[in-house]
C-alpha positions in Angstrom: 187.1 64.2 63.1 187.4 63.0 66.7 188.0 64.6 70.1 189.0 62.9 73.4 188.2 64.4 76.9 188.1 63.4 80.5 190.6 63.2 83.3 189.7 59.7 84.5 187.3 58.2 82.0 188.2 58.1 78.3 185.5 59.8 76.1 185.5 60.2 72.3 183.1 62.2 70.1 183.2 61.8 66.3 181.7 64.0 63.6 180.7 62.2 60.4 178.6 62.6 57.4 177.6 61.8 53.8 177.1 64.2 50.9 175.6 62.6 47.8 174.1 64.4 44.8 173.6 63.7 41.1 171.3 63.5 38.1 168.4 61.2 37.6 166.1 60.3 34.7 162.7 58.6 35.6 160.0 57.1 33.5 156.6 55.8 34.7 154.4 53.8 32.4 150.8 52.9 33.2 149.1 51.1 30.3 149.3 53.5 27.3 150.3 56.5 29.4 154.0 57.4 30.0 155.4 60.2 32.2 159.0 61.2 32.1 161.1 63.3 34.5 164.8 64.5 34.6 166.0 66.3 37.7 168.8 66.7 40.1 168.7 64.1 42.9 170.1 63.9 46.4 171.1 60.7 48.1 171.2 58.5 45.0 173.5 56.0 46.6 173.4 57.0 50.3 171.1 59.3 52.3 172.7 62.7 53.0 173.4 63.2 56.7 175.6 64.8 59.3 176.0 63.1 62.7 177.8 63.0 66.0 178.6 59.8 67.8 180.5 59.2 71.0 181.5 56.7 73.7 182.5 57.1 77.3 184.4 54.5 79.4 182.4 54.2 82.6 184.8 51.7 84.2 184.1 48.1 85.2 183.8 47.0 81.6 180.8 49.5 80.9 180.6 52.1 78.2 178.0 54.7 77.5 177.3 55.6 73.8 175.2 58.0 71.8 174.4 58.9 68.2 172.7 62.0 66.8 172.3 61.9 63.1 170.3 64.4 61.0 169.3 64.2 57.4 169.8 67.1 54.9 169.2 67.9 51.3 172.1 69.7 49.6 170.1 70.2 46.4 167.7 72.6 48.1 168.0 76.0 49.8 166.7 74.6 53.1 168.1 71.6 55.1 166.0 68.7 56.3 167.2 69.2 59.9 163.8 70.2 61.2 161.9 67.0 60.2 164.5 64.4 59.5 165.9 62.9 62.6 167.5 59.8 61.0 168.9 58.4 64.3 169.1 59.7 67.9 169.8 57.3 70.7 171.7 56.8 73.9 172.7 53.5 75.5 175.1 51.4 77.4 177.2 48.4 76.5 179.2 45.8 78.4 179.7 42.1 78.8 175.9 41.7 78.9 175.6 43.2 75.4 174.2 46.5 74.2 171.1 48.4 75.2 170.1 51.5 73.2 167.1 53.9 73.6 165.7 56.4 71.1 165.1 56.5 67.3 167.0 53.6 65.6 167.2 51.4 62.6 164.7 48.5 63.1 165.9 44.9 63.5 163.9 43.9 60.4 165.6 46.6 58.3 169.1 45.7 59.5 168.5 42.1 58.6 167.3 42.7 55.1 170.1 45.2 54.5 172.7 42.6 55.4 171.6 40.5 52.4 171.5 43.4 49.9 174.9 43.8 48.2 173.9 47.1 46.7 173.4 48.7 50.1 169.7 49.6 49.9 170.2 52.3 47.3 168.4 55.3 48.7 166.9 56.9 45.5 167.0 54.1 43.0 164.1 51.8 42.0 164.4 48.1 41.5 164.9 46.5 44.9 162.0 44.6 46.5 163.7 43.6 49.7 163.1 46.9 51.5 159.5 47.4 50.3 158.0 46.3 53.6 160.7 47.8 55.8 159.9 50.4 58.5 163.6 51.4 58.2 163.7 53.2 61.6 161.5 53.1 64.7 161.0 55.9 67.1 160.6 55.7 70.9 162.4 52.3 70.7 164.4 50.1 73.1 166.7 47.6 71.4 168.9 45.0 73.2 171.6 43.1 71.3 173.4 40.2 73.0 177.2 39.7 72.8 178.4 37.2 70.2 178.5 33.5 71.1 180.7 31.8 68.5 179.2 34.1 65.9 175.6 33.9 67.1 173.8 37.1 68.4 170.2 37.7 69.5 168.4 41.1 69.5 165.0 42.3 70.6 163.2 45.6 70.1 160.2 47.4 71.4 158.9 50.7 70.1 156.2 52.6 72.0 153.6 54.3 70.0 152.9 57.8 71.5 150.1 59.1 69.3 146.6 57.9 70.3 144.3 56.4 67.6 141.4 58.8 67.8 138.2 58.5 65.8 136.9 62.1 66.5 140.1 64.1 66.0 142.5 64.5 63.1 145.1 61.7 62.8 148.2 62.5 64.7 146.4 64.1 67.7 148.0 63.1 70.9 145.0 63.3 73.1 143.7 60.3 75.0 141.1 62.3 76.9 138.4 62.6 74.3 135.3 60.4 74.3 136.3 58.4 71.2 139.9 57.8 72.1 140.9 54.2 72.3 143.7 52.4 74.1 145.4 51.7 70.7 148.4 53.7 69.8 150.0 54.4 66.4 153.1 52.4 65.4 153.6 50.2 68.4 156.3 47.8 67.3 158.0 44.7 68.7 160.6 42.5 67.0 163.4 39.9 67.3 166.5 39.1 65.3 168.7 36.0 65.2 172.0 36.4 63.4 175.1 34.3 62.7 178.3 35.8 61.2 181.6 33.9 61.0 184.2 34.5 58.4 182.7 35.0 54.9 179.3 33.7 55.9 176.4 35.6 57.4 172.8 34.4 58.0 170.0 36.2 59.8 166.3 36.0 60.5 164.0 38.8 61.8 160.4 39.0 62.8 158.6 42.3 63.4 155.0 43.2 64.3 153.5 46.7 64.1 150.1 47.9 65.2 148.1 50.8 63.8 150.7 51.9 61.2 150.7 53.5 57.7 152.4 51.9 54.7 154.2 54.5 52.5 152.7 53.5 49.2 155.4 55.3 47.3 157.6 52.3 48.2 155.6 50.3 45.6 157.7 52.1 43.0 160.8 51.0 44.8 161.8 54.5 46.2 161.5 56.2 49.5 160.8 59.7 48.1 159.4 61.1 44.9 157.4 64.0 43.4 154.7 61.5 42.4 151.7 62.0 44.7 150.9 58.7 46.3 148.9 58.5 49.6 149.8 56.3 52.5 147.7 53.2 53.3 146.7 52.6 57.0 146.7 49.1 58.5 145.8 47.6 61.9 148.5 45.0 62.1 151.7 44.3 60.2 153.6 41.0 60.6 156.9 40.9 58.8 159.3 37.9 58.4 162.7 38.4 56.8 165.5 35.9 56.0 168.9 37.0 54.7 172.2 35.5 53.8 175.5 36.5 52.3 178.8 34.9 51.4 182.1 36.6 50.4 183.9 34.6 47.8 186.7 37.1 47.6 186.2 37.8 43.9 182.5 38.6 44.5 180.1 38.9 47.4 176.6 37.5 46.9 173.5 38.0 49.0 169.9 36.7 49.3 166.8 38.3 50.9 163.4 36.6 51.4 160.4 38.6 52.6 157.0 37.4 53.8 154.8 40.2 55.3 151.1 40.5 56.0 149.3 43.8 56.3 145.9 42.9 57.7 144.5 40.8 54.7 147.2 41.8 52.2 150.2 39.5 51.9 153.5 40.4 50.3 156.3 37.9 49.4 159.5 38.5 47.6 163.0 37.0 46.9 166.1 39.0 45.9 169.5 37.8 44.7 172.3 40.4 44.6 176.1 40.6 44.0 179.0 43.0 44.3 182.1 42.4 42.3 185.2 44.5 43.2 187.6 45.2 40.4 190.4 47.4 41.7 189.0 51.0 42.2 185.7 49.9 40.5 182.9 47.8 41.9 180.1 46.3 39.7 176.7 45.7 41.2 173.6 43.7 40.2 170.4 42.4 41.7 167.2 40.7 40.5 163.9 40.4 42.5 160.6 38.7 42.1 157.5 39.3 44.3 153.8 39.0 44.7 151.0 41.0 46.3 148.0 38.8 47.2 144.6 39.5 48.8 141.3 37.6 48.7 142.5 35.2 46.0 143.7 38.0 43.7 147.3 38.6 43.1 149.7 40.9 41.3 153.2 39.8 40.3 156.2 42.2 40.6 159.6 41.9 39.1 162.6 44.2 39.6 166.3 44.6 38.9 169.2 47.0 39.6 172.5 47.3 37.7 175.3 49.7 38.4 178.9 50.6 39.1 181.0 52.7 41.5 184.5 54.0 41.0 186.5 55.2 44.0 188.4 58.5 43.3 189.8 58.2 46.9 189.0 56.4 50.1 186.1 58.8 50.8 184.9 59.9 47.4 183.4 57.9 44.5 181.3 58.4 41.4 178.5 56.0 40.5 175.9 55.1 37.9 172.9 52.9 38.5 169.8 51.9 36.6 166.8 50.0 37.8 163.2 48.9 37.0 160.2 47.8 39.0 157.3 46.2 37.0 153.8 45.2 38.0 153.1 42.5 35.4 149.4 42.0 35.9 148.4 45.7 35.9 150.9 47.0 33.3 152.7 49.5 35.5 156.5 50.0 35.0 158.8 52.4 36.7 162.4 52.9 35.5 165.1 55.2 36.8 168.8 55.9 36.0 171.1 57.8 38.3 174.5 59.3 37.9 176.1 60.8 41.0 179.1 61.8 43.2 179.3 60.8 46.9 181.7 62.0 49.6 181.9 60.6 53.1 183.8 61.8 56.1 
């Protein structure tokens, strides 16, 4: 849905969204203990959302743009509008490139997502490439250069607004108390170098975050779960990501390499994935191997994802995915299988 207004300058506003629900079966094994769960699931293939995006021609080769995108949960009585601002930013673009301000996808996340041919499945375990991703950064400023023969450069800065305070509960925005320091939560900087030309795309991203919290549920390969897992605070995160993809026509393959350090803990992983279109159907598969290392001790992690999608129309598809994440040295294994229906507009 789009609307155009303006007597002199052309303006467009587009309403868009994703509705994705289904059924999921999960199994968590730790040593001799196994816990199973079957439930309805939202966002099995893509996060549910409704959004508005628009552009305005400012003249002289300049354009203004904005995005407001809110998450929602169609499986519950209440929406997630109140606390799930997926993206909200405003910016300008021209011959100099693009400059956006607000809550946006991080450069590190965009880089690893470009190498995952399954599209960062939202609610499906088995992909290690996004384990160390912030996904989005708030209070951010991101500049992206124009393309120079396929090469682009981008830089980001996200300002932490919550003061790190030893005397008050975490999250207090009060720099006036005696114990308040000059450190802020989630201050982030990053750069991305990217090359895309024809069937080939290659990218590298570096990102640094100070005084953040790692969402430990990601160790199971998911972003949300009923399993109670606390977050882990860190002073500094340094994340490197290399991705590549090539479209052979009969199949598109991708590769993602991660090397990230949270204070004294180091995480490394490699993922190979592929998408094979077959008419209205597309087959997907990925395999990952990683390692968590600290003070000479290490834990190996392996993962996989397999699935298929069938297009009922240009905007509606049914899908089935299964995946597993396994911590070999501590005998922990998480497996999930998802069946769902997705509609986009």
